[in-house]
N, C-alpha and C positions, 0 to 999 in steps of 0.2 A: 231505622224511621227518623223523618228528618224531621226536624225541631228547632224552631224560634225562639230565643229566650229574648226579653228586655227586661232592664233594671238599670238607673242612674240615679246619677245627682249627688247619693251619698254613700260610703261605705255599707251604712244598715241597709241599704236596698240593695248593694254591686256584690259583697262578699254570700250573703243566702244563695244569689243567683251562681255564682262561681261552685258553691259545692253540689248547688243542684246539678247544674249543667255539668261537674268531671264526672257525678254519678251515672249522669243519663249515658256520654259516651262510653262508659264502662260496659253499660249494655250495650253497645251497639250503634247509637245513635249518633249521627250527622249532625251537629248543630251548628247555626247559626246566631251570634249573639250580635245585636243591633245596640247603639246607643250613640250619644251624642260625640260631636267632632272633640277633638281633643281636650279630650277628658276624662276624671281617673277608671271609668270603667273600657276605654279605651287602652290606656295603657297597663291595666290589667290581665284583661285577656287578651293585650299579644302578648303580654311576658311568657302566658300560661300556651300559647300558641295556638290558640281559641278562632276563629273565625272569625271575623269581627265588620260589620257595615255602619255606615254614619250614618245619620240624622242630623236636623241641626231642630232642634227645641229648647223653650223656656218656660220655664218653670210662671204659674201663675200664683205675683206675689201675692201677700193677702192685705198689704197697707199700700196705696200707691203709690208709682212710679211710673216715669215716664217713661221704662223700659216696657208698660202695659201697652204699649202703642203696636209693639213689633210682635204682640202676642198670637193673636189670630193668625199676620201674616207667616208668620213660626210653626204654628200648627198646622197650617194647613198643607205650607210644604211638607212640614216632616209625614204629612196622613200621604203625600201623593208618592214621596219617598221611598217607605215602608209599601206603600200599593207595589207597587215596581221590585220590591226585595220579595214579597211575599209569590208574585206573579213567576221572578225567576229561581229561588227558590224550592215550591210550592211545598211549602210542609206540610207535617200530619198535626205537629199541635203549637202551641203556643205557650208558653209559661213566663208572665212577669211574677215580677216579688214586688212591684209599689214603686211611688214616686214618680217624678212626671213624665222619666222619660218609657214609663212603658204606656202614657195614657195613648198616644198617640198609633203606637203597634197596636196596641189593644181593641183601640178604634176601629183599626184592618182587618184584624179577628173574627171580629163581631160580625164584619161586612161580609167577612168573605165564609164563616160560616165554619171559619177553623175552627177547632176544638179548644179551649181553655180552660187550663190549669192557670191559679194563683195562689200564692204564699203570703199570708201577713205577717209580719213579725212583732206587728203591734197588738197591744190592747182595747187603742181607741184607733180602727181603719181611717184612713187619710181618703181626700175625695177620688181618687182615682182608683181606689181599692173599693171603696162603696157603688159603684158607676158597675165599671166593668162584672165586679160580684155576681153580678146581676145575669149575666150571658156566661159564664164559668161551670162548667163541668165539674170542675171538683176546686176547692176549695182549703189549703193546708194553713192550719194557725194555730199561734204561739202560747195563745194567753183565749181562757174561757171568752173573758171581757167580750170580748170579740163577736162571741155571739149574739149579740144584743145588735149588732151595726148590721149583719152578715146573714144571708138565708140558713141557716140552721142545718137543709138536711142535706146542703154539698158541704158539712165543712168537716173537715176532719182534726180534731187538737195532736201534734206529732212534733211539738216545739221548734224552736229554731236551727236551722243549721248552722255547724261550727266547718270552721278547715280543718280538714286531716290535719292537718302541721300541729295545731294544738291537743284535741284530743290524743293524739298517740304518742307525745310529748312524756317519760316521767320524770327527766330530770330536774334540777334547780338549777338556779343559776350561785357558780363559785361565785362565794359568800367576800374569800380575797381578792378577788380580780377585781371586784367591784365597792370595797372598801367597806363590806359590810358587818357589822360585829358578829359573832354565831355568839346564839344563845340569846339572842334579843328577840322578842316580837316582831315582825316584819308587816310594817304597813300600805298598800298597793292603793296608788293614788291616779284615776284614771279622770283626765279632764274631757273623753272625746278623741278622735282623731283629728283633730284640732287643737286642744289644749282647752278648757278655760281660765281665761284670768281669775272671775271670780269665785273659785276653788285656789287654787296660785297662791290670793288674795290672802285668804282665813287660814292656809296653812303655814303663811309664812309669818302669821302675827303667832303662830303658836309653836316654834317647831324647836326653843329652845326648851318650851312642857316637854314636849316630843324625846329630846334627845338627853332631858333628865328622867326619864321614865323609861331609859334604857330601849327605845320604841326607834328600829331602822326604819326608811322609808326607801319605796320604788317608791319614783315617781315621774310619773307619763305629765309633761307640763305642756304639748304644745311648740314648732316652731316658731312662733311669735314671739313667747315668753321667756323660750330656752335660754339667748344670752344673759339677760337682764337679771335672772333668775342663779343664775350660774355665777354669776358676777356677787351675789349676795353668800351663798351657800359654800362656796370654793373650799373654804378651811370649816368648815365642819362635816366631823364624821357619820357614819352611816347614813350617808345620804345616796345615792343615784340619781342622779337625774338625768331626763332626755326626752328628745322631743317625740319619738317615737320607736318604733321597735323592732327585728324580727323576729324576736325571742321570747314574743308572747306564754307560748306554753312552759318555757321555763320561768317566765317572772311570775304568773299563775302560780306554780308548784310552789315558789320562796311564799307566796303571801298567806301572811295570818287575818288578814282583816283588807277591807277597800276601803276606800272615798270614792264614789265616782257619780257621774253622772247615768241616768236611768233609761240610755239606749236600746231596744228591743238585744241586738246582739252582744254585748257587752253584757246584760243580765243573763245572755243564756253562758256564755263563756265563763262566769264567774260562778253562777248555778253548779253548771259541770264539774268545773273545779270545788268546788265548795270550799268556796270564801266568799263569806258572809261579807254585809257592803250596807256602810252607812248609803244613803242615797239621795244626790239632793238633784231633783228633778229639772233640767234647763226651762227656764220660765218663757220661754218663746219657741218651745218647739211646736210645732203644728197641732193647735185643737186642745196645747197640753197632751197630749198625747203621752210624753214621757212619766206625769203625775200619774196615770192611768196604770202605766210597767211599773214604776217604784210599791205603789199601792197593793196590788196582784203579786208581790216581793213578800212585801212587808205581811200580807196576813198567811203566807206561807212560815213564814218565821225566819226567814233564811235574811233579812233586809229591816233598818229602819229605814225610814223618811224625815229627812228633812228642806222642805220646800225654803228655796233661796232666802225670800223674805224674813225668812225667824233664823235664818245664819248670825251664830255670831260665836266668837270665840270661847266661853264660855259653854253655851251648848256644844259644839263640838268636841270638847274635852272630855265634857261628862260623856257624849253618848259612848267618843271611844271607848274611855273605861269600862264601862258594863259591858261593850260588846267581848273587848278584850276577858273581863272577869266571867265571862259565860258561853266563851267562843265553843266547848265543845257541845253546849246547848245545839245554837245557830246552826254547826257545820251537820248537826245529827238532823237538823229538818232538812236538808238540801242532800234530798234522798230521787228526785224527780230525774230519771238518764236518760228522759224520752233525747237531748240535744246531741247522743254520742252517734244516736241512727236514726236521724232525725233525716240530713240527704238523703240517705238510699231506700229511705221508706216511702219518701215521694215519688225517686227519681221510681222506682219496683209500681208504684201504684199508677201513676203516669202510662208506663207500659203496659200494666194489666190493662185500664182503664182504655188505651186506645185496643188494644190486640182482642177485647172484648165485642169492642163497636165496629173492628174494620170490615169490610165483608169479604168474603171468601173467593 
């Protein structure tokens, strides 16, 4: 079968799309990935030898900007470009995982009657998902909260797809290589793919207390803040500071708990690796969806939520101590293993649905 996949904008949309793509390829499908030109999705698909075609589409910003002037022209251009790609490739189905790049490709799938399969990562779906889901054959969701906004009869709860490299990794980091004190508890700090200056700043305010309490830090700080932070902490023991890592499987395996934003993919990886977390949702996330994601994790008993407006050193230190003191209780609640097979379940279900409806 020939399938068009489209997703872009952030890793939270792109990485699930790639995980599903790889599973579809294992089942013998021919894939064409459509994404924005000069983008993260273009770099990643080409590195994986996945066929890629580019369009030029712009997101619709939620506050006024002169970039809005270009939006209707780029939308029309990307729709026309997608029509040409559909005519040439002749797909049996379209798979989207959200973000503004999926929008124009999804519109063309609707116009051409191409079966649509959609994967929604968040508890609160975005504008693109809410519209295109009306025309979808099947919607794969990660949170029950999404049922409040999407056609329930089309939804299947399967968790968020995680890349196999994280799933299969069993080893931990070499503590000596990264100057981590063996026997100490280890705190993982995740600021999202770009890092979080707000989280970085609050960690700097409590870094001495963490050291006194014999807590190692695995600190993903982002590229933007790396140089300034490195100069301040270079003499402190028990800290591995990094902007980004290709060893996230080992890093999760080495962590006792985490402080993190509440992006859907990060939460899926933390839950699958049984790493309880203090979640500080990004206050500027679209529709405040990270708060909804975080609250569902808190209800499961695997996370504690602190909104950024309420964050201060005393509250954070107390929350870290409470979680470490009850770490086994939090870990025991991480029994949702959907993410281990999510991408495979989605791929097989797509093929099953297409085969059932394919004319003989």
